[in-house]
C-alpha positions as semicolon CSV with decimal commas, in nm:
position;residue;x (nm);y (nm);z (nm)
1;X;5,849;3,798;2,448
2;X;5,921;4,025;2,757
3;X;6,151;4,237;2,555
4;X;5,899;4,276;2,280
5;X;5,620;4,383;2,525
6;X;5,859;4,622;2,706
7;X;5,964;4,781;2,366
8;X;5,606;4,800;2,230
9;X;5,486;4,943;2,573
10;X;5,760;5,215;2,565
11;X;5,683;5,314;2,192
12;X;5,311;5,347;2,285
13;X;5,394;5,555;2,577
14;X;5,573;5,796;2,346
15;X;5,303;5,802;2,086
16;X;5,039;5,849;2,360
17;X;5,218;6,134;2,530
18;X;5,277;6,320;2,200
19;X;4,927;6,275;2,079
20;X;4,710;6,323;2,397
21;X;4,920;6,554;2,606
22;X;5,035;6,789;2,314
23;X;4,699;6,747;2,136
24;X;4,857;6,702;1,795
25;X;4,928;6,448;1,545
26;X;5,264;6,258;1,586
27;X;5,539;6,403;1,344
28;X;5,752;6,107;1,313
29;X;6,022;6,318;1,174
30;X;6,021;6,540;1,472
31;X;6,376;6,541;1,617
32;X;6,255;6,527;1,990
33;X;6,035;6,228;1,900
34;X;6,281;6,062;1,698
35;X;6,539;6,076;1,956
36;X;6,327;5,881;2,191
37;X;6,254;5,616;1,931
38;X;6,626;5,597;1,866
39;X;6,691;5,524;2,242
40;X;6,421;5,252;2,239
41;X;6,561;5,108;1,905
42;X;6,906;5,064;2,082
43;X;6,747;4,894;2,377
44;X;6,796;5,187;2,622
45;X;6,535;5,186;2,901
46;X;6,276;5,459;2,907
47;X;6,160;5,598;3,235
48;X;5,777;5,680;3,187
49;X;5,796;5,937;3,459
50;X;6,069;6,124;3,288
51;X;5,890;6,107;2,940
52;X;5,579;6,256;3,103
53;X;5,772;6,531;3,290
54;X;5,954;6,616;2,969
55;X;5,625;6,656;2,771
56;X;5,458;6,855;3,053
57;X;5,767;7,101;3,093
58;X;5,806;7,149;2,728
59;X;5,764;7,497;2,587
60;X;5,516;7,373;2,337
61;X;5,291;7,208;2,583
62;X;5,297;7,523;2,818
63;X;5,222;7,758;2,539
64;X;4,907;7,558;2,446
65;X;4,758;7,659;2,789
66;X;4,909;8,003;2,851
67;X;5,152;8,265;2,751
68;X;5,398;8,232;3,023
69;X;5,661;7,941;3,044
70;X;5,700;7,858;3,404
71;X;5,874;7,517;3,379
72;X;6,166;7,367;3,185
73;X;6,300;7,036;3,096
74;X;6,592;7,066;3,348
75;X;6,338;6,998;3,623
76;X;6,298;6,639;3,499
77;X;6,549;6,389;3,654
78;X;6,654;6,074;3,507
79;X;6,687;5,743;3,702
């Protein structure tokens, strides 16, 4: 039961980050989104802080709020 809760929590985190932070519908065929789902499917742990950092430093997110890209995903560290 604990594994199920963790897996569904991580999937919800991915969906929430994509839809609320990027302000767009989730494209389940998107390579970036799919790679995270694949990690979850293989039982790999997902660090919520890293997921949020990757969304916030993505070019797509930054272009929504300005024309200058000041951050990149290399700033996000994995644990």
